[in-house]
C-alpha positions in Angstrom: -22.0 11.1 5.7 -25.2 12.4 7.8 -25.7 11.6 11.6 -28.7 9.1 11.9 -32.2 10.0 13.6 -33.6 8.7 16.1 -36.1 9.4 19.0 -35.0 9.0 22.5 -37.0 9.1 26.0 -35.7 12.6 27.4 -32.1 11.8 29.8 -30.0 14.7 31.5 -29.1 17.3 29.5 -32.4 17.4 27.4 -34.7 20.4 27.1 -38.3 19.7 27.9 -40.6 18.7 25.4 -43.4 20.9 24.6 -46.1 18.7 26.3 -43.9 18.7 29.5 -44.0 21.3 31.8 -41.1 23.6 31.4 -40.4 23.7 35.7 -39.9 21.3 38.0 -43.3 22.2 39.5 -45.1 22.2 36.9 -46.6 24.8 34.6 -49.3 26.8 35.5 -52.5 25.0 35.8 -50.7 21.6 35.9 -48.7 21.7 39.6 -47.9 19.6 41.7 -49.4 16.2 41.0 -50.3 17.3 38.1 -50.8 14.4 34.6 -48.5 15.9 32.1 -48.6 14.3 28.7 -45.2 12.2 28.2 -43.9 12.8 24.4 -42.3 9.8 24.2 -45.8 7.7 25.3 -47.5 7.4 22.7 -45.0 6.2 20.2 -43.3 3.6 22.9 -47.1 1.9 23.2 -47.3 2.0 19.5 -44.2 0.6 18.9 -42.7 3.8 16.6 -40.2 5.0 19.1 -37.2 4.9 17.9 -34.4 2.9 20.5 -30.3 2.9 20.5 -30.5 -0.3 18.3 -32.5 1.2 15.8 -29.6 3.1 14.2 -29.3 2.7 11.1 -27.1 4.1 8.3 -25.8 2.4 4.6 -23.1 -0.1 5.3 -23.4 -0.3 8.6 -22.0 -3.2 10.3 -23.8 -5.0 12.8 -22.2 -6.3 16.0 -23.3 -9.8 18.1 -21.8 -11.0 21.6 -20.8 -14.4 22.3 -21.5 -14.7 26.1 -20.8 -16.9 28.7 -23.5 -19.9 30.0 -21.8 -20.2 33.3 -21.6 -17.9 36.4 -18.5 -18.8 37.2 -15.3 -20.6 35.3 -12.3 -21.0 33.5 -11.4 -20.4 30.1 -9.3 -23.2 29.0 -9.5 -22.5 25.4 -11.4 -19.8 22.7 -9.6 -19.8 19.4 -11.7 -22.9 18.3 -14.0 -22.3 15.6 -12.5 -18.2 15.1 -11.4 -19.8 11.7 -14.8 -20.9 10.4 -16.5 -18.1 12.3 -14.1 -15.6 10.1 -15.1 -18.0 7.0 -19.1 -17.4 7.2 -19.8 -15.0 4.2 -20.4 -11.3 5.1 -18.5 -11.8 8.4 -15.6 -9.2 8.8 -13.6 -9.6 12.4 -14.0 -11.6 15.0 -12.8 -10.3 18.0 -11.2 -11.7 21.7 -10.0 -10.1 24.2 -6.4 -10.4 22.1 -7.3 -8.0 20.2 -8.1 -5.2 22.8 -5.9 -2.5 21.9 -5.4 -0.7 25.1 -6.8 -1.7 29.0 -8.6 -4.7 28.8 -11.0 -3.5 31.3 -13.7 -1.0 32.3 -15.9 -0.4 35.0 -18.1 2.7 36.4 -16.7 2.2 39.9 -13.8 0.4 40.0 -11.6 -1.1 36.5 -12.3 -4.0 37.3 -14.4 -5.4 34.5 -12.6 -7.2 31.8 -14.0 -5.9 27.9 -14.2 -9.1 27.3 -13.2 -12.6 29.2 -9.5 -13.8 29.1 -8.6 -16.0 31.4 -12.1 -16.5 33.6 -15.9 -15.8 33.7 -17.4 -14.3 36.7 -21.5 -14.3 36.0 -23.3 -15.6 33.2 -23.4 -13.2 29.7 -19.8 -12.0 30.4 -18.8 -10.9 26.9 -16.3 -13.1 25.7 -15.6 -13.1 21.9 -17.5 -10.4 19.0 -18.6 -11.2 15.6 -18.9 -8.1 13.2 -20.7 -9.1 10.0 -22.9 -6.9 7.1 -26.4 -8.4 8.9 -26.9 -9.3 12.4 -28.2 -12.7 12.2 -25.2 -13.5 9.7 -23.6 -12.5 12.7 -24.8 -14.6 15.4 -24.8 -17.7 13.2 -21.6 -17.0 12.9 -20.7 -16.6 16.6 -22.3 -20.1 17.1 -19.3 -21.5 15.0 -17.3 -20.6 18.3 -16.3 -23.0 20.7 -15.2 -21.8 24.0 -14.3 -24.2 26.3 -15.2 -23.9 29.9 -13.6 -25.4 33.8 -17.0 -24.6 35.9 -16.4 -23.2 38.8 -18.7 -23.0 42.4 -20.8 -19.9 41.4 -20.9 -17.2 44.4 -24.5 -16.5 44.8 -24.5 -14.8 48.1 -22.8 -11.7 50.0 -22.2 -13.7 53.1 -20.9 -16.9 52.2 -18.9 -15.3 49.7 -16.8 -13.5 52.9 -16.3 -17.4 54.4 -12.8 -18.3 54.5 -12.9 -21.4 51.8 -15.2 -19.4 49.4 -15.1 -19.5 45.8 -12.7 -16.3 44.8 -13.6 -14.5 41.9 -11.0 -11.8 42.1 -7.3 -12.7 43.5 -7.7 -10.6 46.2 -10.4 -12.5 47.1 -14.6 -11.5 47.2 -14.6 -8.3 49.3 -14.1 -5.4 47.1 -14.0 -2.6 50.2 -15.0 -2.1 53.8 -16.7 0.6 54.3 -17.7 1.3 58.6 -20.1 3.6 59.4 -20.5 4.3 63.0 -22.7 6.9 64.5 -24.8 8.0 68.2 -24.1 5.8 70.9 -23.7 2.5 69.8 -25.5 1.2 73.0 -28.1 3.4 73.5 -30.9 2.9 76.6 -34.2 1.8 75.4 -37.0 -0.3 77.4 -37.4 -2.6 74.3 -33.9 -3.4 72.0 -34.5 -5.1 68.9 -31.9 -6.9 67.3 -32.1 -9.1 63.6 -30.6 -9.4 59.6 -33.3 -8.3 57.3 -33.3 -8.7 53.8 -34.8 -6.9 51.1 -34.8 -8.1 47.4 -33.0 -6.2 44.6 -35.0 -3.7 42.6 -33.6 -2.9 39.0 -34.9 -0.5 36.0 -36.2 -2.8 33.0 -35.3 -1.1 30.0 -38.0 -1.3 27.6 -35.3 -1.4 24.6 -32.0 -2.8 24.6 -28.8 -1.1 25.7 -27.5 -0.1 22.0 -25.9 2.1 19.8 -24.0 3.0 17.2 -20.3 3.5 16.4 -19.1 5.8 13.0 -15.5 5.9 12.2 -14.6 9.6 11.1 -12.0 8.7 9.1 -9.1 9.5 10.6 -8.4 7.5 13.8 -11.4 8.9 15.6 -15.0 7.6 16.1 -18.6 9.5 16.6 -20.6 7.4 18.7 -24.5 7.4 18.9 -25.7 5.9 22.2 -28.6 6.2 24.6 -27.1 6.4 28.5 -26.9 8.6 31.3 -23.2 8.4 31.5 -21.3 10.2 28.6 -18.8 11.5 30.3 -17.5 7.9 32.1 -18.6 6.3 28.3 -16.0 8.2 26.7 -13.8 7.4 29.5 -14.0 4.1 29.2 -13.9 3.7 25.4 -10.7 6.1 25.2 -9.2 3.6 27.2 -10.2 0.1 26.0 -9.6 1.6 22.1 -6.1 3.7 23.1 -7.7 6.2 21.8 -7.5 10.4 23.0 -10.3 11.6 24.7 -10.7 14.4 21.5 -10.9 11.1 18.7 -14.3 9.6 21.0 -16.8 12.3 20.7 -20.7 12.4 22.0 -21.9 15.7 19.9 -25.5 17.7 20.2 -28.4 15.4 19.4 -31.4 17.1 18.6 -34.7 14.6 17.4 -36.5 16.6 15.3 -39.8 14.6 15.1 -39.8 14.8 19.3 -37.9 18.1 19.7 -35.6 16.9 22.1 -32.7 18.3 22.4 -29.5 16.8 24.3 -25.6 18.8 24.8 -23.7 16.0 25.1 -19.7 17.8 25.1 -19.2 21.6 26.1 -15.5 22.6 24.5 -14.2 26.5 26.1 -11.0 28.5 25.6 -10.8 31.9 27.8 -7.8 33.7 27.9 -8.0 34.7 31.5 -4.7 36.7 31.7 -2.8 34.8 34.5 -4.4 31.8 35.6 -3.5 32.6 40.1 -5.9 29.9 40.3 -6.1 27.2 38.4 -8.6 25.0 39.9 -11.0 28.3 40.8 -11.0 29.2 37.0 -12.3 26.0 36.3 -14.6 25.8 38.3 -15.6 29.5 37.1 -15.9 28.7 33.8 -17.7 25.6 34.7 -20.6 27.5 36.4 -20.5 30.0 33.8 -21.1 27.8 31.1 -23.6 26.6 33.1 -25.8 29.4 33.2 -25.5 29.8 29.3 -26.2 27.0 28.3 -29.6 27.1 30.7 -30.4 30.2 29.3 -30.3 28.5 25.6 -32.2 25.8 26.3 -33.9 25.4 29.6 -34.8 28.5 31.7 -37.7 30.8 31.4 -39.3 33.1 33.2 -43.2 32.0 32.6 -45.6 35.5 33.5 -49.2 35.0 33.4 -51.7 38.3 34.2 -48.7 40.2 35.1 -48.0 37.6 37.7 -44.5 35.7 37.7 -45.3 32.2 37.7 -41.9 30.6 38.4 -41.1 32.6 41.3 -38.4 30.2 42.9 -35.9 27.5 42.3 -38.5 25.1 42.9 -40.0 26.1 39.7 -37.7 28.2 38.1 -36.1 25.2 35.4 -32.3 25.6 36.1 -29.5 23.0 35.3 -28.2 20.5 38.1 -25.0 18.4 37.8 -26.7 15.8 36.1 -27.6 17.8 33.3 -23.9 19.0 32.7 -22.3 17.7 29.7 -18.5 16.4 29.3 -16.7 19.5 28.8 -12.2 20.6 27.5 -11.5 23.4 28.8 -7.8 24.9 27.9 -7.0 28.0 29.6 -4.9 30.8 28.0 -2.9 33.4 29.8 -2.3 36.7 28.1 -1.7 39.3 30.9 -3.5 42.7 31.0 -1.1 45.3 30.4 -3.6 47.3 32.2 -4.9 45.2 35.0 -3.1 44.3 38.7 -1.2 41.2 38.0 -2.8 40.8 34.7 -5.9 39.4 35.7 -9.1 39.3 33.8 -12.4 38.3 34.5 -13.2 34.7 34.4 -17.2 34.3 35.1 -19.0 36.4 33.4 -17.0 35.1 29.1 -18.0 32.0 28.8 -21.7 32.7 30.7 -22.1 35.3 27.2 -20.6 32.9 24.5 -21.9 29.4 26.3 -25.5 29.6 25.5 -24.8 31.5 21.5 -22.7 28.6 21.2 -25.7 25.9 22.2 -28.1 27.4 20.2 -25.7 27.8 17.0 -25.0 24.1 17.3 -28.8 23.4 17.4 -29.4 25.9 14.2 -26.2 24.1 12.5 -28.4 20.7 13.1 -31.8 21.2 12.5 -30.9 24.0 10.1 -33.8 25.8 12.0 -33.5 29.3 12.3 -34.4 30.3 15.5 -33.9 33.8 16.3 -35.1 33.0 20.0 -33.9 31.4 23.2 -34.1 29.1 25.4 -35.3 26.9 22.2 -38.3 24.6 22.7 -39.1 21.4 21.5 -42.1 23.2 19.2 -39.5 25.8 18.0 -38.4 22.8 16.5 -40.9 20.4 15.9 -42.9 23.4 14.5 -41.0 25.8 13.0 -43.6 27.9 11.9 
């Protein structure tokens, strides 16, 4: 089964497209304040850009989520209509919280959000049930047959009122998630004029051009390969493993190469290294992570630009190197086979992953594209125009 193709916008861990500056300050001629052409701009405004919801494979099953119409309510019953939904031609499954095999909780900072609501819904649109069918419209119509009985509760819409005594409680412990006190400097500084006030500003959030969607492909061995639009690959993997009760090696996010735009995203790295004797395991992990970052940078990012005999990117402001946001999740295996000729049996740690990770990333890109790609860094134009 071949992997789907899509054209994602640039995310952490992607190499800059052909028309995008190769450094953070811009290539010579563009510089700070320049306006390079976005490689995904034209496809987006013309409707040709492929989002997560556009992913496709043969014999694919589509999922639809039944969501709460209430901002705050208690669920009295959820089973009515499930049989009718399941009896709909083309429907494969109807899932509720009872069908979550692992931990029915997720969340970025705190795991306090149900994967599927059980007794209580805490916001309008909270997922309650899932319907899987061979066509999205069939799944939508089947979801309408599920009757969930709600007992509405007072919604909590104001953060100050939420802390008042008697406020409607969203959680058993109340509405206070965390109280973080910050005290710095003189609490009563001398001044000619002292102004005390309360100020409120509106919340601002990013507006997605496409829906948050993705595709899961079973591997036939109890695992799953995920194709998702996300900036939190390692967090997504951790939460999915917890909900599905699967070990990390069973939930894979692999190298994703967009052959139309040439975008490269390294989504997982694995490294096994013989360190001889692990005298300080945490320091060794840091060395391996750092060396691997250098190797990945050499493979798809770092390049010294020379024009007229002068280096055009002489500082880290101009020279593109991987940051913590660019690094994918890593699986590290520390092996200990002591060197009989070295003190304490130690072996070198920092350099080996820097030497091996670059060719590993390049080999993965070659395998994904079928191209020779004999030089590094591998740029988008090497993929889109290999000639």
